C-alpha angles and dihedrals in degrees: 000000000000125000110203119188121217110214118204118231134176098219117026096202093052092049094045089051091054095045094046103036099038107021094038099234120146127221118241097218100201092064100037134092109181100194122089124296085035147146132216130194108207129188134194124175091341095311126114135216125173127215122202136182092183115124097239098049104094132275133284117263101066125147121221123188115217115191114212138176099229114024094176095055091045092052091049090051093049091049090051088054092051108274104163115200093176092104089071104044093155094053111084091188088062092050095058145318117308137177112256123212090240092065106264133109111225149168129188129221123191119213121218091274098050097260110144124224110199108203107202135186118193 
């Protein structure tokens, strides 16, 4: 079974640019329409996330947990591609990976619409 989140965005092209250029996803063309209202099927390391600017597909402000093997290397790579955490100066978990009291190491990245991707290493 696969559970695939659909993340709401205001402008599909802006969101696809962020997810592909900074978060290193790739667009699966046969399932994607990149004009508004639009939909994009994105893949990264065999995992899928959908973006949608259609009216009935949720609201911005979702949180999606992404489990990874090396959260520190991932954060460094995203920063090298242009991830800018300066919009959340009072959130240490946006500034870089940190150890959480519940036993994970995490960092958060906000997309252009305020959806939060929580990159987590067990």
